[in-house]
N, C-alpha and C positions, 0 to 999 in steps of 0.2 A: 334589329332596327330599334332605335330609341323612340319610345312613344312619349310625346310631350303634350302637356295640357295647353290647348290653344285658346282657352277662355281667359280673357284678361280684363281685370277691372280697369276703369278709366284712370285711377291713380297709378296703376301699373303701366298702362299704355303710355302715359305722358312722362315716364322716366326717360324716354328716348326722344331724339330729335327726328323730324320727318321733313323730307324734301319733296316738294311738288315739282315734277319734271316739266320740261318745255311742252311735251305733247299733251299734257292734261288741259282740259278746258277751264274757263273761269268758273267761279262759284255761281251756281244757277238754281239753287232751291227757291221755290215759290213761297209766298207768305203762308199759304195753306200747309205746305210741307213742314215749315218751321214750327208753326203753331201746333200742328197735330203731334209732332214729336214731343214738344213740351207738355202738351196735355196728356199724351200717353204715358210719359214718364211720371207725371204727377198722379195719374190714375193708378198706376202700378204701385207707387209709394203709398197711396192711401189704402190700397187693398191689403198690402203686407210689406212693411218697410224692411223686412229681413229677407225677402225673397228676391232673387236675381231677376233683372230685366235685360233680355238680350236685344241689343240695338243693331245687330248686323255684323258684317265681316269687314276686315281690313286686310288687304293683300299688299305685301311689301317685299322689297328686294334690298338686302343689306349691302351697302356700298363698302368700299375698302376702308373708309375712315370710321366705320361703325354706325353711320347714320343710315336711316331707312328711306329708300325711295318709294313713294306711294304709287302703287300700280292700280289699285281699285279701292275706293272708299274715301277719297279726298273731300267730297261734298259733306259727308257725315262728319269727318274729322274737323272740318272748318266750322260747322255749326256747333259742335261740342266745345271747340275752343272759344267761341263767342259766348256761349251759355256759361261756361266755367268762369269767365271774367265777370259777367253780369252777376253771378252768384258770389264772386270773390271767394272761391274755394281755396283751401290751404294747399292742395296737391299741385296746383298749377298757378304759379305766381309770375311766370314769364312765358311768352309765346314759345311753342315748340314747333311751329310750322315755319318753314323757310321755302324759298322759291328759286329755281334756277334762273329765271329771267323776269321777275316781277318786283322790282325794288319798291314801287309805290305801295304794293300790298304788304310787303314786309314792314315798311315804314308805318302803315296804318296799324298793324298789330302791335308794333313796339310802342307807338303813341297811346293806343287804347289801353294796353296793359300797364303803362306807366301812370296814366292819369285817370283811367276809368271813364273818360268822357269821349264823346265823338264830336262835340261842338268845337273842340280845339284842333280837330283834324283839318288841315288845309284841304279845301275841296278839290277833288280830282275825280273825273268821271270814271276812272278805272277802279275806284274803290267805293263809288256811290252805292253799289249793290250790297257791300258789307256794312256801310253806315245804316242803310235801310234795314238790313237784317237785324242789327242791334235794336233798332226801334221796334221791330216786330217782336223780338224776344222780350223786351221790357214791357210791351203793352198787351201781349197775349193774355186773355183771361184763361187761367189754368183750370178753373172749375166752373165752366159755364152753366152747368145744371144746378148749381147751388145758389141760394139766395144771397149769402154773403160772398160776393165774388172777390177774387184776389188775383194778383199777377205774381210773376216770379220775384218781383221786388219785395213782396210781403209774404213770401213763402216761409214755412216753418224752418227753423235752423236744422232740424233733423234731416231735412231733405238734402242738405249739402253732404252729409255723411252717406246717405243713400246714393247720391249721384256719384260719389267717388268709389264706394265699395261694392255697390250692388248693380250698377249699370255695366253690363258685360259686352265686350267686343270679341269676336272670334278673330284673333290675329294670326294670319297665315303668312309665313315667310317662305317665298319660293326660292329654289336653288339659284346660286350665283350664275350658273351657266345657262339660265333660261333665256330663250330668245323672246325678249319683251314684246317686240312688234308682232311676232307670231302668236304670243299669248293673248294680246289684245284682239287680234283678228278672230281667234277662237272664241273669246268671250263675247264679241259683238255678233258672231254668227250662230251662237248656240241657240238651240230651239227653245221656244217658249213652253213653259210648263202648263199643264192643265189648270185652268182657273177654278176657283172654288164654286162659282155659280154653275159651271159646266158639270162639276161633280154632283152638285145638288140636282141639276136637271136629270142626270142619269139615275140617281137614287129615286127621284119621284116617278120617273117613267117606269122604273122597275117595279113599282108598287101598283101600277095600273094593270089589273088582272081581271079575268072572267071568273065566274063562280066556280069553275072547275080548276082554278089555280093557274091556268095558262095566261100568257100575256094577251091583252086586248089590243091588237095591233092597230085597229081603226082609231081607237081613242088615243093611243100613243102617238099616232101620226098627227092628229089634230092638236094634241098637247104640245108636241114639238113645234108645229107651225106657229102656234100662238106664242110660245116661249121665245122663239127666235125673233118674232116681230117685236115683242115687248122689250127684248134685250137691246135693240138698236135705239137708244134713247134720243139721239139727235135727229131722228126722222119721225115725223108724225105717223102714228101707228096705222092709220087707215091706208097710208101709201104702201104698206108692206103686205097687203093682202090682194089677191086677185078679186075681180068684181063680184063673183058669186059669194065668196067669203065675206067681202065687205058689206054686201047687202044683208047677208045672214046675221052678221054681228052688229051692224050699225044702222040697219034700216035702209030703205030705198033712197033716203036723202043723205045718208052717211053721217048724220049728226046726232044719232041716238045711241043707246046701248041696250041691246035687246036679247043677248044670249043669256040663257039660264042653265043652271046645272042639270036640270032634268031634261033639257033639250040639247044637251051637249053633242050628242050624235045619235042618229037613228038610221034605219035602213033607207028611209026616203030622203034624209037630209045629211048627206056626207060632204066632207070637205072637198073643195074643188081640186082636181089634179093640176099640178104644176110641175115644171121641169126642175125639181129640186134634186140635190144630191141625196144619197142615202143618209138617213138621220136616225139610225137605230141606236140603242143603248151601247152596243158594242162599238159602233162607229164613233160615238161621242168619246168613249173612254180611250179608244185607240188613236184617234186623230186630233181630238181636243180642239185647239184654236184654228185648225184648218177647216173646220166645219162652219162655213159662213155663207149666209144668203147673199144673193146679189142685191144691189141697191133697191131695185124694184122687181117684184115677181113677174115671171113670164107665164102667161096663161095660154092654154091650148084653145080657149074660146075666142071666136072672132069678135063677139060682142063685148069689147073691152073699153074701159075708160082711157082717156088721154090724161096722163099725169104730167101737167106742164108747169106746175108751181114749184120750181127748183130753188127753194130757200136754202140758206146755209146756216140756219139757226143752230145754236149749241145748247144742249140741256144743262141745267144747273146741277145735275146729280148723275152719277153713273149707275149702271144697272145693279151691281152688287149692293150698293147702299139703298137703292130703291127697294130691293128685296127685303132688306132689314126693316124698312118702314112697313111693308106688308106683314111681315112676321109680327111686328109690335102691335099693329092694329088688330090682327086676328087672334094672336096666341099669347098676349101679354099675361092674362090671368093664369093660363095653363103653365106658362114658364115660371111665374112667381110661386105657384103651388108646388112645383116639382123641385125647386131649388131653395125652398123656404128654410131648410135645415142648414144650408151652407152660409158661411160668412161672406159678406159683401152685399152690395146693392143688388136687389133681386128683380130688376126690370130688364127687359130686352134692350141691349144697347143698340145705337144706330151706327155701329162701326162694322164695315164689311169684313174686317178681319175675324169677327166673331160669327160669321155666317154659318159655318159647318158646326161649330160647337153649340150654337143655339138650336140649329136643326136637330142635332143629336138628342137634345133635351125634349123637344116637342114632336119629334117625328111620328110617334105612334098616334098622335092626335090630328095629323094632317091627312085630309082626304085630297088626293092629287087633282081630282076633277073640280072639286070645290075651290081649291087653291088657284088653279089656272084660270077659272072664270073670274075670280076676284082679282087676280093679277091683271087680266085684260081690262077689267072695269076701272081699277085705280090708275092704270096706265092711260086710259082714255080720259079720265078726270084730270090727270096730271097734264096731259097735252092741252086740254081745253082751258084749265083754270090756273095754271102756274106758268109764269113767264119763261121765255127763252132769250138768250143773248144772240145777236146777229153776227157776232164775230168772237174771236178768242177772248175768253174771260181774263186772260193775263194782260191784255191791252187795257190800260187805264182810261184812255181817252178816245177810243175808236170803236164804238159799238152802240147799238140801240137795243131796247127791250121790245119784245113782241108778245102778244097774247091773242091766239087765233083759234078758230074752230073750222071744221070741214063743211063743205056743202057740195052738192052735185049741180053742175051747170050743164044744161042741154043746148046743143047747137041744132036748132030746128032745121036749118037749111041742109045740114049735112047728116042729120039723124045720128049724131054721135053725142056722147056725154063726156064730161071732164070732171075730175076731182080737183076742187079748188079750195082755197082758204080765205077767210075774212075775219075781221076783228070779232072776238068773242062777245063783246058788248059795244053798243054805240056810246061814244063819249066816255071811253074807259081810261082816260089819262090818270085819274086819281087812283084807280085800282092798280095800274101799272106802277105808279109812284110808290104805293104802299108795299107792293110785292118786291119791287126792286130795292126799297129801303131795307127790308129784311134780308134779302139775298146778299147785298154788299156788306151788311153788318155781320151776318152769320153765314159766311161763305163756306166755312169748313163743313164738309159733307157729313162728318161724324156727329155734328151737333145741330142739325136742321130740325129743331123741335117745332119751329113755326110751320114747317112743311108737314110734319106729323099732325099738327092741329088741323090744317086744311084738309088733309086726307080723311081724318076722323069726321070732320063735318059732313063729308060726302058718303060716309058709311050708311047714312040714311039715304037710300037711293032715290027717294022722292025729290031730293034736292039736286038731282043731276042737271035739271034745267033751271037752276036758281036764278032769281032776278038780280039785276045789277045792284040795287040798293041794299038788298039783304046781304049780298056777298061783301059789299063795301063796308057795311056796318060790322060784319064779322071780323074783317081784317083790321079795322080801326080799333076794335075791342082788343084784339091780340096785342097791338101796340100799347094801349092804355094799361092792360094788365101787366105787361112786362115792365113798363115804366113804374107803375105803382109798386110792383114787387121789389124792384131794385133801386129806385131813386125817389121814393115817396117822401123821404125826409130831407131831400136836398135843400128845399127853401127854408127849412126850419133850423138848419145847422149854420155854422159860420160860413163865410164865403167859400165856395168850392174851388180849391186850389190844387188840382191834381196834375196840372201840366200835361206831359206826354202820356201819363197814365190814365187820362180821361177816356172812358170807354167810347168807342166809335159810335155805338148806338146813340149816345146822348147827342152828339153832333148831328147825326142823320135825322133823329127825331125832331130836333129843334128846326132843322131845315124844312122838314115836312110840315110842321105846325105853322111856320111862317108862310109857307106856300098855300096851305089850305085856308088859313085866315085871310090871306089876300084874295083868294078866289071867292070866299064867302062874302067879302066886301065888294065884289064885282070888278076887281082889277087884276091885271096880269103883271104885277111888279116883278115877279121872279120867273125865270125861264131856264130851268136847269134839269139835268138828268142825274139820278143817283148812279155813281160810278164807284169803282174800287179805289177810292181815295184812302190812303193808308198812313199818311204822315200828318201829325199834329203840328200845326204852324202857330208860332207865337207872332201875332201881328206886331207888337213891340218886341223886337228880338231879345233873346236872352243876353246877348252881348251888350245890350243897352242897360242892363241891370245896375241900379245904384241904391243908395240908402233910402231914397224917396219912394221908389217904385218896387223894391225887392219883394214886398208882400203881395204884389198884384201881377207880377210877370206871369206866373203859372195859373192865374185865375181864369175861369171859364169865359169871362168877358173879354179876355185877350187872345182867345184861341179859336181856331177853325180847322177843319179837316180838308187837306188838299192832297193832290197826287205827289208821289215822291219826286217826279220829274219837276213839278212846279216848285217844290221845296228846294231842290238843288239849284234851280235857276234864281230864286229870290234870295237864297242864302241869308245874308245880313242886311238886305235892303231896308231902308227906314220906312216907317208906316206911310208917310206922305208919298213916297215914291211908289209903294205898292198900290195905293188907293187912287192915284192919278188917273182920271178917266181917259186921258189921252196917252197914257203910258202903255207899257207892254204887258201889264199884269191884269188890269181891269177889263173884264168882259161881261156882257149881259147874261151869259149862261153860267156864271159862277153860282155856287150854292147860296141859299138865302142868307144864312148867318154871315157869310163872308161879305156879301153885298151890303148888308146892314152895317157891318163894321166899317167898310170902306166909305159908305155914304156919310156916316157920322164923322169919320176922319176928315172928309172933304168939307163938311158943314162947319166943323170947328177949326179947320185949318191946323189941326194937331191931333196927336193921339198919346195921351198920358193917363195918369191915375184916374182923373175925373171922368174921362171918356170910357175907360175900361169899366169903372164902377157903374156909370150910367147904362152901358150896354148890358152889363151883368144883371142888373135888376130888371131891365127890360126882358131879358131871357127868362128870369125867374117868374115874372108876371105872365109871360107866354105859357110857361109850363103849368102854372097854377090854373089857368083857364083852358087846359088841354081838352077836358071832357066837353066843355061848352063849344070849343072849336070843332071837334070831331063828331059831335052828335047833333 
């Protein structure tokens, strides 16, 4: 049997044509998935531009005409095709993706590859997701941890060579007589692999031993109970314990944190029995993802709380990435010391793909009991002081932010108690605004440095019951520091004309400053929520560009941040039509900057260079007095 090398560079892969068959779904990658791929590619390039980066697999079936039918990997192939054109690489000068029954998508790729522009593409809802993907590719900050931030449009020329020669796909060609329908069924029904955090759990449990070297099963049982509760990030952690455990960990009122390492378990204070499945190390390794707790624990005690607060809030981070935050808080110095001889940045990354590799470096310094107590503490902090979204974060316009803490409610007449939730602070709208600003701006789980700063704040456990004003001041300072670090020279340079490359942080920060300034002055002029707005809108459309306004079209004064759905609806609507208060675009819940632009348009009955310039310098003045506004 001939053994062939399945590893193919992108330049090799795109020597062939690929057909997306009828049964394949439309392109569906999220903004976060696109951004993370680009950031991962750049991170690999920065570490070693001569080392290969494996991007996954591509499963194909060769048709009789020599073209390849894509069986698995079309999402990845589509993103790579878009990135390649944005980079203008030499190895792909025409699209190699074709479709059995999507002529509008083929037309989009032909137009995009011919002109390099998406503004010239006739709008069609069937390709709006591709137009948006190009915007995300162009605007993604590829090095968010560095002071001098850049996008793929300003990337080093050497990256193009790396992209073509060192980004590797495992291309698998299945036999021509393969039953494709059966193959798909097998792929869709294949069992899930053991996740990294479950392997980590087993390793940590294995190290919980008595002095004689045997496993301490009592401590292992409690470790497992706490770990499982912490892993369910969408459910408030207090809900995941039976009443005796809840009182032991969080006090009689459920709103404290009182478990300590030296009180982890004793003969008089053991974890409450529940109807759990077996959760031994062997069971974890054998059954993996099948080992799941029920939504709420079942207790054998009659004296149990009523848990009747069935919220559907979603966490802004998943459990593996949350573990990376705990690693970085607790073991950053250890990690740096142990890899100080190695090339590359030597701090713990916040990327869950590094979970086990980081653990292997620091494992000898981890005390599992200390770790599980800290994990529960930071998870309790997270639930209490970090916002959640009340619906799917992929929905741009249909959700709200919440910030709640637990309390015990007693029904005197029935002699029963209930676990309920209420707002963490009274009048906490500004705190929610500040937190949601950071979340919608830095939504990528890999780069939530702002969340790391919040958790570090609470590493001083005396701050667990922090006052609202102190927390608000801390959050505002985070914003000020980030702005000063990245945009401090903005007002001293020539007018800021970055167009769609304008960082989304800047728009959201401006919206927040307008809102806080209006509140400070005692009015409620602005009434908006921070949402996942991802499209930079030109109020004076780019199609209106002429010799008079060409230097101002991409100016910050002509831009605002809107949802991709709004962008597609407005398309090339003129500024007067957009700003019309009785029209279909003006709403009182629009972001502050957009409202200011629309109000100025209505006041002046036009929107041209003078209005753009007036608004631009109003924004600059606002940014210059940010410290005064926020402190």
